[in-house]
Legacy VTK file of the C-alpha trace (Angstrom):
# vtk DataFile Version 3.0
C-alpha trace
ASCII
DATASET POLYDATA
POINTS 267 float
57.942 82.766 76.176
59.604 84.671 78.993
57.106 87.502 78.686
54.198 85.064 78.709
55.546 83.264 81.770
55.991 86.580 83.552
52.436 87.694 82.829
51.055 84.298 83.852
52.908 84.448 87.144
51.806 88.016 87.790
48.105 87.180 87.427
48.080 83.718 89.006
50.639 83.751 91.847
49.142 85.483 94.884
51.177 88.178 96.576
52.005 87.193 100.177
50.556 89.543 102.733
53.282 90.504 105.143
52.231 92.902 107.870
54.490 95.939 107.899
54.255 98.270 110.856
53.804 101.844 109.790
56.434 104.268 110.991
55.959 107.935 111.457
58.353 110.348 109.847
59.788 111.373 113.200
60.293 107.754 114.247
62.130 106.994 111.013
64.427 109.997 111.428
65.208 108.993 115.017
66.053 105.427 113.939
68.292 106.633 111.096
69.996 109.126 113.405
70.709 106.461 116.011
72.151 104.169 113.359
74.463 106.857 111.981
75.633 107.944 115.431
76.511 104.396 116.455
78.120 103.676 113.091
80.400 106.699 113.201
81.188 106.083 116.853
82.399 102.492 116.621
82.913 101.450 112.972
86.178 103.345 112.290
87.822 102.172 115.516
89.431 99.092 113.984
90.463 101.025 110.871
92.061 103.734 113.002
93.935 101.106 114.978
95.089 99.047 112.012
95.791 101.782 109.486
96.168 104.936 111.569
99.235 107.190 111.164
101.016 105.805 114.230
100.335 102.236 113.168
101.644 102.922 109.662
104.833 104.353 111.216
105.251 101.226 113.361
104.732 99.045 110.287
107.354 100.929 108.286
109.756 100.580 111.239
109.279 96.811 111.208
107.850 96.784 114.747
104.873 94.581 113.939
104.320 90.887 113.348
104.396 91.461 109.585
108.165 90.998 109.546
111.130 92.678 107.835
110.700 91.134 104.380
107.183 92.421 103.906
108.082 95.756 105.497
110.893 96.169 102.980
108.542 95.351 100.128
106.055 97.928 101.419
108.778 100.576 101.177
109.529 99.640 97.583
105.884 99.453 96.576
105.203 102.863 98.131
108.070 104.445 96.181
107.072 102.771 92.911
103.382 103.638 93.216
104.291 107.222 94.114
106.271 107.343 90.888
103.199 106.111 89.000
101.118 108.943 90.418
103.820 111.559 89.779
103.622 110.578 86.114
99.899 110.120 85.601
98.652 113.231 87.403
100.068 115.796 84.926
99.851 113.470 81.927
96.374 114.528 80.646
97.381 118.210 80.729
100.608 117.381 78.909
98.756 115.468 76.200
96.272 118.292 75.719
98.448 121.387 76.134
101.790 120.264 74.691
100.970 117.515 72.208
97.602 118.933 71.194
95.706 115.667 71.652
91.922 116.309 71.588
89.965 115.695 74.778
88.021 112.825 73.250
91.209 111.068 72.196
92.711 111.511 75.668
89.658 109.750 77.081
90.018 106.992 74.474
93.691 106.524 75.402
92.768 105.899 79.022
90.129 103.393 77.936
92.824 101.684 75.857
95.124 101.672 78.892
92.546 100.096 81.208
91.414 97.618 78.585
94.980 96.455 77.991
95.445 96.222 81.732
92.497 93.848 82.102
93.578 91.793 79.091
97.166 91.414 80.345
96.352 89.646 83.619
96.272 86.375 81.703
99.753 87.005 80.330
101.072 87.798 83.800
99.441 84.690 85.230
101.231 82.515 82.686
104.573 84.318 82.958
104.925 84.267 86.759
105.276 80.457 87.070
108.023 80.534 84.441
110.311 83.241 85.812
108.923 84.083 89.270
107.053 86.877 91.035
109.927 89.268 91.598
111.423 89.046 88.077
107.991 89.840 86.621
107.614 92.718 89.047
111.116 93.980 88.276
110.479 93.780 84.541
107.277 95.819 84.857
108.975 98.495 86.966
112.009 98.743 84.687
109.861 99.154 81.575
107.804 101.876 83.265
110.935 103.687 84.437
112.012 103.907 80.778
108.649 104.651 79.164
107.582 107.430 81.529
110.460 109.817 80.650
110.039 108.955 76.957
106.650 110.670 77.004
108.521 113.952 77.380
110.564 113.263 74.238
107.387 113.179 72.151
107.168 116.975 72.345
110.172 117.246 69.998
108.912 114.534 67.644
106.005 116.186 65.787
103.760 113.724 64.041
105.215 110.635 65.676
103.235 111.156 68.883
100.082 110.037 67.065
101.673 106.586 66.758
103.857 106.417 69.863
101.362 107.690 72.450
98.919 104.775 71.923
101.856 102.348 71.979
103.107 103.814 75.263
99.622 103.590 76.764
99.432 99.931 75.770
102.785 99.308 77.457
101.705 101.040 80.675
98.538 98.944 80.707
100.492 95.701 80.403
103.007 96.692 83.069
100.309 97.671 85.554
98.797 94.184 85.299
102.224 92.633 85.883
102.924 94.917 88.848
99.538 94.359 90.475
99.423 90.594 90.073
103.032 89.932 91.100
102.907 92.471 93.930
99.698 91.099 95.407
101.099 87.579 95.266
104.267 88.653 97.071
102.282 90.334 99.845
100.099 87.285 100.427
103.109 84.952 100.404
105.201 87.030 102.821
102.350 87.818 105.214
102.281 85.649 108.368
99.530 83.074 108.738
96.365 84.700 109.990
97.464 88.185 108.902
97.072 88.026 105.131
93.921 90.137 105.106
95.537 92.732 107.329
98.641 92.778 105.125
96.545 93.335 102.008
94.687 96.135 103.765
97.968 97.823 104.652
99.232 97.310 101.100
96.160 98.929 99.576
96.335 101.765 102.119
99.927 102.455 101.108
98.930 102.474 97.439
96.259 105.028 98.304
98.816 107.104 100.192
101.114 106.984 97.183
98.352 108.518 95.060
98.219 111.547 97.357
101.995 111.919 97.596
102.472 111.471 93.868
99.764 114.000 93.037
101.457 116.624 95.209
104.922 115.941 93.796
103.826 115.604 90.177
101.649 118.696 90.283
104.397 120.788 91.863
107.132 119.636 89.488
105.063 120.073 86.339
103.947 123.529 87.440
107.377 124.823 88.437
109.938 122.885 86.382
107.850 121.534 83.531
106.308 118.244 82.497
109.637 116.629 81.667
110.795 117.135 85.259
107.749 115.271 86.539
108.229 112.422 84.063
111.935 112.078 84.882
111.209 112.179 88.624
108.614 109.428 88.170
111.143 107.233 86.398
113.772 107.963 89.067
111.438 106.965 91.910
110.671 103.688 90.166
114.370 102.979 89.617
115.021 103.614 93.313
112.218 101.226 94.211
113.445 98.521 91.829
116.285 97.049 93.953
114.158 97.348 97.096
111.327 95.189 95.781
113.783 92.664 94.350
115.534 92.104 97.686
114.438 89.104 99.733
115.936 87.111 102.559
113.848 84.056 101.779
112.330 82.797 98.523
108.670 83.428 97.818
106.561 80.431 96.843
105.546 80.807 93.214
101.816 80.674 93.745
99.623 83.041 91.766
97.027 85.028 93.686
94.709 87.239 91.685
94.512 90.804 93.036
91.373 91.820 94.887
91.576 95.541 94.212
90.911 97.404 91.007
93.479 99.670 89.468
93.351 103.202 90.809
92.388 105.858 88.396
95.338 106.704 86.226
97.841 104.131 87.383
LINES 1 268
267 0 1 2 3 4 5 6 7 8 9 10 11 12 13 14 15 16 17 18 19 20 21 22 23 24 25 26 27 28 29 30 31 32 33 34 35 36 37 38 39 40 41 42 43 44 45 46 47 48 49 50 51 52 53 54 55 56 57 58 59 60 61 62 63 64 65 66 67 68 69 70 71 72 73 74 75 76 77 78 79 80 81 82 83 84 85 86 87 88 89 90 91 92 93 94 95 96 97 98 99 100 101 102 103 104 105 106 107 108 109 110 111 112 113 114 115 116 117 118 119 120 121 122 123 124 125 126 127 128 129 130 131 132 133 134 135 136 137 138 139 140 141 142 143 144 145 146 147 148 149 150 151 152 153 154 155 156 157 158 159 160 161 162 163 164 165 166 167 168 169 170 171 172 173 174 175 176 177 178 179 180 181 182 183 184 185 186 187 188 189 190 191 192 193 194 195 196 197 198 199 200 201 202 203 204 205 206 207 208 209 210 211 212 213 214 215 216 217 218 219 220 221 222 223 224 225 226 227 228 229 230 231 232 233 234 235 236 237 238 239 240 241 242 243 244 245 246 247 248 249 250 251 252 253 254 255 256 257 258 259 260 261 262 263 264 265 266
């Protein structure tokens, strides 16, 4: 029926005749060039002002309208997310070179991780009203601080890694959903009125910065001291961040706000 309706419409509905001025190739190139020049000249100005290096420094010093509570949380989130990256950057090489996991199975493990992450948002959404944003966040960070170093133990447990690695990936998927949902809710609750969008932009920028910092640290540690050093350092960074993100001078309203950003690759 759909095909018949489509064919009937194609042969019976007249195509509107809209005059389109013809452009020469040179004219088109000039128009595109003008657009790109103006875009690159003015578009990044607000981004540079809001999220530039000096502005980030002022934010981390608490010299903005964001306030000390949110600034403190930004510090903790930056440390925790850096720990995530320190762990996940060398992880594929560790799975392949040390544990002997085939490339196809490594890819499947990351699919399992991301799938569990998406599935677990519902669990986090139901758990937060019961125990609160920060307890859920603290639980997720504590579990990750324990699981990350345990990956290194699998090298001395031949045979068991085939069972434990998928289990660990499932756990990291669940904890990322808890961290992202609770963390986003805390940022939106602590942000001043009229600055919630700006606060979320800063939060996501800091998470992006943590990816770079964690990649440098994780790559260096795994290359010089071994994979276990990187995994232990990741757990240590998360443990350091744990009391920071749990501190608050005023309670956060227990309202659930779904995150607007997708999980970064390998978080």
